[in-house]
LOGUDO-57008 format. One record per residue: residue in three letters; x, y, z of N, C-alpha, C in turn. Coordinates in steps of 0.1 Angstrom, whole numbers, plus 5000, padded with zeros to 4 digits. Example, Ala and Ser with C-alpha at 12.3 -4.5 7.8 and 13.67 -1.06 7.14 Angstrom:
<sites>
ALA513249435078512349555078513249675078SER512849785071513749895071512950005079
</sites>
This chain:
<sites>
MET262570093487261470133496261670003507THR261770043521261769933529260369933537ALA259869823539258569833546259069783563ASN258269853570258369803585257469723589ALA258169613597257269523603256269583610HIS255169513613254269553622253669433631GLU253369453645252769353651251269323650ASN250869203650249369173650249069063660PRO248069093669247869003679247068883674VAL246468873661245968753657246668673647ARG248168753645248868643636249668563644GLU249768423640250468323647251068233636ALA252168163640252868073631251867943627ALA251467933615250467813612250667773598ASP250367663595250567593581249067553577GLY248767563564247567523559246467633557ASN245667623548244667723546243267703552ARG242867583555241467553560241567503574SER242467503581242367453594241567533603GLY240767483612240167573622240967603635GLY239967643643240767703656240367613668GLY239967483667239767403678238367443685LYS237567473678236167513686235067453678PRO234867313678234067253669232667273675ASP232467313687230967343692230167453686LEU231167543679230667663672230267653658PRO229267723654228967723638230167743630LEU230367683619231467703610231767843608LEU230667943607230768063604231568143615PHE231568093627232368153638233468073645GLN233967983637234967913642236367993637PRO237368013642238468073638239268003627MET239968073618240568023609242068053606GLN242767963602244267983599244568003584ILE245068103580245668113565246968173567ARG247968073563249368093566249668133581GLY250168243583250468283597249368363604LEU248168383596247268473602246068373607THR245668413620244568353625243368463624ILE242368423618241168523620239868473628ARG239468573636238468513646237268453641ASN236668473629235568413623235668413606ARG234668363601234668343586233968443579ILE233568573586232868663579233868783574VAL233668813564234268913555233669013552VAL234269153554233669253548234269283534SER233569273523234069293511234369433506PRO235369443498235669593494234469673489MET234469783492233369883487233870003485CYS233970043472234470163468233670283474GLN234170393480233470493485233570623478TYR234470643468234570763462234770893472SER235370863481235470993492236971013496SER237770973487239270993491239471133487GLU240571193492241071343489242471323484ASP242871353472243971313464244371173468GLY243371093467243870943469243970893483THR243870993493244170963506242670943515PRO242770833521241570823530241270913540THR240170953544239771063555238971003566ASP238771073575237871023585236670943582TRP236070973569234970883564235370743564HIS236670713561236970583560237170523572LEU237670603582238070543596236770493602VAL235670583599234370543605233870423597HIS233770443584233270353575233670203579LEU235170193579235770063581235870023596GLY236070123604236070083617234870023624GLN233670063620232370013624232369863622PHE232869833610232669673606233669593617ALA234769653620235569573630234869573643MET234169683649233469693660232369583661GLY231669573648230669473646231069333646GLY232269303646232369153647232969073637ALA233069153625233769083615234969023617GLY235468913608236768863609237668923600ILE237468963590238169043581237769173574VAL238369263575237769413570238469433557PHE238069443546238669493535238469623532CYS239569703529239369843525238769833510GLU238469933506238169943490239269923480GLU239069893469240069883457240870013457THR242169993457243070083460244070083447ALA244170223442245070213430246570223433VAL247270163426248670133428249470243423VAL248970323414249570473411248470573408GLU248770703408247670793406246970773393SER247670733382246970713367245970603367ALA246170523378245370393379243970403384ARG243570513391242370543398241270543385LYS240170513391239070523381238570663381THR238370723392237970873393238970953403TYR238771093403239571153413239271133424HIS238371073429237871033444238170893448CYS239170833440239270673445240570693453ALA240770593461241770573471243070523462GLY244170543468245370513461246370483473ILE247570393469248570383481249970413471TYR250170513469251370553461252070683466THR251670723480252470843487252670793502ASP253570843506253770843521252370883530LYS251871003526250671053532249570953533GLN249370883522248370783520248670663529VAL249870613531250270513540249970553554LYS250270663557250170713572248570703576ALA247870763566246170773569245870613569MET246170533563245670393561246170323574ARG247370353581247970303591247070333604ARG246470453603245670503615244270393613ILE243970373603242870273601243070143604THR243970093599244569943602244769923618ASP245370023622245770013637244370003644PHE243370083641242070083648241269923645ILE241369883633240869763629241369643638ARG242669653640243369533647243069553662ALA243069683668242569703682241369633684ARG240469623676239069573676238869423674GLY240269363671240069233669240069163655ALA239769243646239569203632240969213623ALA241069133613242269153602241969243593SER242869323589242569423578243269383563ALA242669403553242769353540242869473532MET243869483523244169543512243669493497GLN243169583491242869533476243469613467LEU244469563460245469643452244869643436GLY244569753429243969763418244669853408HIS244169843395244469923383243269933376ALA242870043372241770073363241870043350GLY243270073346243570043331242770123321ARG241970063311241270133303240070213310LYS239670153320238570213329238870333336ALA239870403335240370523343239670623337ALA239770743345239270873340237770883338CYS237070843350235570843346234970933359LYS233670953360232971003370232470893379ALA231970923392231370823399230170733395PRO229870623401228870543397227370623395TRP227270733407225970763406225670863394ASP226970893388226970973375227070883362GLY226970753364226970673354228270623349PHE229370643358230670623353231070673339ARG230370813338230570873326232170913323PRO232570883311234070913308233971063310LEU235371113316235671253316235771313303ARG235371423303235571503290236571643292PRO236971693281237871813284237171913291GLU235771933290235072063295235172023312ASP235371893316235371863331236671933337ALA237671963330238972023335238672153343LYS237372233340237072353348236772323362ASP236272203364236072143378237172073383GLY238472073378239472013384239571883378GLU238671823370238871693367239171653352ALA240271703348240771693335240771553332PRO240371493320240571353316242071313314TRP242271193314243771143311243570993304GLN244670963297244670833289244970713299GLY244170623298244670513305245470403297ILE245670313302246570193297245870053295SER246369973284245369843285246269743277SER245769643277246369543268246269573254SER245169623249244969683235244169803235PRO244369893223243770013225242170033222VAL241569943230239969913228239270013240PRO238770103236238170213245236870123253VAL236670173265235670103273234270123270GLY233970243262232670263258232770383249ALA231570423244231370563237231670673243GLY232570763239232970873243234270853251ALA234770743256235970713263237070733255ILE238170773262239570783254239970643254ALA240470623241241070503237242470483246PRO242670363254243770353262245070323253LYS246270363257247470333251247770183254GLU248170113242248369983242249769963249MET249769873260250969873265252269793260ASP253169843259254569773255255069713264ARG256269643262257169573271257369663283ASP257969783279258269873293257069893299ASP255969913294254769953303254469843311ILE254469723305254069613313255169583325ARG256369593325257369603335257069693344GLN256769833340256469933349255169903359ALA254169843352252969823359253269703370ILE254069623366254469513375255169593388GLU256169653384256769743394255969823402ASP255069873397253969953405253269863417TYR252969753413252369663420253269633431ARG254469593429255469553437255669663448VAL255769783444256169913453254869913463ALA253569913456252269923464252169813475THR252869693471252669583481253469623493LEU254769673489255569713501254869833509ARG254169903503253670023510252269963518THR251769863513250469783520251069733533LEU252269673532252969623546253169743554GLU253669833550253969943558252570023566ALA251670003557250370063562249769973571GLY250369853576249769783586248669683582PHE248769643569247569543566248069403568ASP247169323571247269173574247269093561ILE246369133552246069053539246369143528CYS246969093517246969163505246169083496GLU245269163487244669103476244869173462VAL245169103452245269143438244069133433HIS243469263426242169263421242369243405GLY241869123403242069073389240469063381ALA239669123386238269103383237569253378HIS236369253375235569373373236069453361GLY236669383351237069463340238269563343TYR239269553353240169623355241369573347LEU242469633348243669603340243869463338ILE243969393349244569233348243469153339GLN242169173342241169123335241269183320GLN241569293317241769333303242669273295PHE243669213302244669093295244068963293LEU243368913304242768803306241668783294SER240868873290239768863283239968913268PRO239668803261239768833244238868933240ILE238168983246237269073243238169203241VAL238869233251239969343251241169323246ASN241769193248243169163245243269103233HIS243769193223243869153208245369143205ARG246169113215247469113212247868993205THR249069003197249668883190251068843197ASP251568913206252768883213252568773223GLY253568763233253468663244252568693254TYR252068813254250868863262249468843257GLY249168783247247968773242247968633233GLY246668633227246568503220245668393228ASP246268283231245568183238245568193253LEU245068123260244768123276246068163280GLN247068063278248268083285248968233283GLY248768293271249468413267248568523275ARG247468513276246468613281246668603297MET246968503304247368493317248668543322ARG249468543312250868583314250968713323PHE250568823318250668943326250268943341GLY249068883344248568863355249468793365LEU249768663358250768573366251968623370GLU252668693361253968773364253568863376LEU252568943374252169033384252068973398VAL251468873399251268803411252468753417GLU253468703409254768653413255668753420ALA255368893412256169003420255469043433VAL254369043436253469053446253768973457ARG253868823454254068733463255568753469ALA256568783459257868793463257968913474ALA257269013470257369143480256569123495TRP255469033493254669013505255168913514PRO255368923526256068833535255468693534LYS256268593534255868453531254868403541GLU254768473553253868423563252368503563MET252268563554251068653555250268613541PRO248868613542248168553530248068663520LEU247768593507247768673495246468613488PHE245368703486244168683480244268723465PHE243268673456243168723443241768733441ARG241268853435239668863431239568833415THR238768733413238468713398236968713396SER236868753384235668743376235368603371ALA234568503378234568373374234068353359VAL232968463355232468433342232168593337ASP232468613324232368723320232368733305GLY231768843299231668863285230868803278LYS230368883266229268833257229668693251GLY228768593250229068483243230068393250GLY230168403263231068303270232468323269HIS233068443266234468463260235368423272TRP234968443284235668393296234568313305ASP235068193309233868113315234668043326ILE233867973335234367903347235467803344ASN235667763332236667663329237967743328ASP238067853323239167953324239567993337THR238568013345238868073358239467963367VAL239067833365239667713371241067693369ALA241467703355242567723349243567823356LEU242867933357243868053362243968013378ALA242967973385243067933401244367843401LYS244167743395245567633394247067713394GLU247067793385248167873381248367993394LEU247468043399247468133411247968043424LYS247467923426247867853437249367803435ALA249867783425251167733421252067843423ARG251667983423252568093426252268163438GLY251668073449251468133464250368213468VAL249168223458248068263461247168173471ASP246768213483246268143494244768133491VAL243968253486242468243484242068293472VAL241268243465240468303453239068363456ASP239068503456237868563460236968573447THR235668503447234968483436234068593434SER234068643423232968753418232668733403SER232068823397231868803381231668953376GLY231768943362231269063354232269163353GLY231969293345232769403345233469443335ILE233869343324234669373312233769473304ASN232569463302231769533293230569603301GLY230769743303229469793310229869813324PRO229169883332229369893346228869773355LEU229269753366228969623376227769603378THR226869723377225469703378224669623368VAL225369603356224869523345225069373348ALA223969303352224069163357224369053345ILE225469003345225668873335225168743343VAL224868753356224468613363223368673371PRO222168583370220968643378221368673391ARG220668783397220968813410220368743420VAL220568623424219668573435220668543446PRO220068513459221068503469222068413467GLY223368443469224368363467224768313454TYR224568423443224668373430225968353424HIS227168373433228568323433229068193437VAL228068133444228368023452228867903442PRO228167883434228267763424229667773418TYR230267903415231567923410232567893421ALA232467973433233467923443233667793448GLU232267703447232367583450233167503438ARG233067523427234067463416235167483415ILE235667613419237067643420237667573432ARG237167583442237567523453237767373452LYS236767303446237167153444238167123433GLU237967203423238867153410240267213410ALA240367333417241667383418242467363431ASP241567313441241867263455242467373462ILE241767503461242267613467241167693477THR241567743486240367803496239667913488THR238567923490237568033482236968113491MET236668243489235768353494234768353484VAL233468383489232368413481231668523484VAL231068603476230368723479229168723468GLY227968783474226868793463225568783470LEU224868893476223568873482223468773491ILE224468753500224368653511223868743522THR222768733529222268833538221768773551GLU221468623550220868543560222068453567ALA222068453580223168373589222968243585ARG221868173583221868023582222168013568HIS221868093557222668063544224068083543ALA224568173552226168183551226568043557GLU226068003569226467853574226267763566ALA225367753558224967643550226167623539ILE226367753534227767743523228767693529LEU229067723541230367663547230367513551GLN228967473556228767333559228767243548GLU228567303535228367223525229567223517GLY230567283521231967293516231867363501LYS231167463501230867533489231867663489ALA232467693499233367793501233867813515ASP234967863519235767883529235468003539LEU235068103530234868243537233668293530VAL232968373538231668433533231768573535ALA231768653524231968803522230468853521LEU230268993528229069063526229569213525ALA228769293517229069433514227769513515ARG226869523510225669603512224969573523GLU224769443527224169403537224669463550LEU226269463552226769553563226569683562MET226469753550226069893552224769903557TRP223869823555222569823562222669813576ASN223569703580223669663595225169623598PRO225869733601227069703605227669573617TYR226469553624226269453636225869333630TRP225769303618225269173614226069053619PRO227069073620227868943625227468913639VAL227169003648226668983662225268903662HIS224368973653223068923652223068783646ALA223868743636224168623631224568523641ALA225468563651226168493661224868433671LYS224068523675222868513683222068413675GLU221768423663220768333658221168193654LEU222668193652223268053653223367993665GLY223068053677223267983689224668003697VAL225368123690226768113696226668173712PRO227268103721227268153734228268293736ASP227768363743228568493747228668563734TYR227768573726227768643713228168793714LEU227868843725227968993727229569013729ASP230168913731231768913732232368963720LEU231668973707232268993695232369153696LEU231569213703231569363707232569443714PRO232969533713233869603722233169583736ARG233869603746233469573760232669693764THR232869823759232169943762230669923757TYR230269813747229169803741228569673748GLY229569573746228969433752228469413766TRP229369483775228869493788227569563790TRP227169673784225969723787224769653780LEU225069603770223969493763223769403772GLN224769333776224469223785223669263797ARG223869373805222969413815221469413811ARG221269473797219869463792219569323789GLU220269263787219869093784219469053797ASP220269063807219869013821218469073826VAL218369193825217069263828215869193819ARG215969163808214869083798214768963805ARG215668883810215268743818214668773829ILE214768883836213868883849212568953844TYR212569023834211169093831211069043817PRO210668933813210368903800209268993791THR209668983781208669073771207169053774GLY206269133775204969103780204569133794THR205669103803205469103816204969243822GLU203969233830203469373834203769373849ALA204569483853205369493866204469613871GLU204269603885203769723893204769813895ILE204669933891205770013890205570123904PRO206470123914206270213924206070343921MET205070413928204870543926205270633939THR205870753935206070853947205070973945ARG204871033957204071133956204871263950
</sites>
């Protein structure tokens, strides 16, 4: 499979991960940033948000509007949702995939729109592993049952590091043999080429939230006694070999991210020390940014293992950044502009990601820019919005709030 090169007005030749764009008068949140050959307009990232609205794995107009609004609202990077590398890697029948030409074409329509609005587009490649074949979150991620076949949703068997089911009623996954491991890595490699063909600027490997890579990392699931199990080095082997394949397929001038669950598991089976060790190995293999999250190996992501206070992943991102000397992105109840700016100013992370706050207000970046004193903040918007809103601001200066004007009356 040959990927077609695509042009990107925000991609430039550049070295280094944390360099700015020469605008020290701006808040850090709104300073441009270069990652390999990509220049992003600001440090605000739209975190992946699964929509469970795809049709046969293909995004629809829903995704165009859902993702397009964030680019119009001024974000620097817009992530699509976690996207399966093969059909059997989906969690549900309504999850996104990138294993057909039709899916690539539909995604290209979205990435073209995002780029035209001045933002960079990012793909998150994933594999559900043992978490495959379930219902949507609003149905409790219930494992599919044989009787669901009458509704066109027959269950299927997932794969994993060991045959440990995800929960009661779930089908035990197939323990992956060496051929399965090689095939999964090849699936990621091909999906990476399709990601390039679909026009994405950034590729991220999803190694968190209890999905396949984490099922190898975690001793809760990984009970193997071969070279892909046992100690930390063995449990990291699958994920690192997979990253090597993705990095080799992804152009060297384009950024590669990796999402990790910094802490997870009952009794601290995977902790921040493990994540720092993993981050060092990822950096050595060409990963540019570690996207810091948590949880997922046991139960749904709504089960909190970290107290859900504003910025609850920030301490993990900070430690990874300092000890692994790698660029980090942080997400987790970051809703206030000054909080986001403080995270950057204090050197705790390099990129700030929001998810549900942007569902509530897709134009959060513009409002944040105004609050932080960015001149010409309306320039973040498309001209067809910004020009009219600037006229309104001009009128407000002439007639401040509370001004009583004598309105001419006609007969």
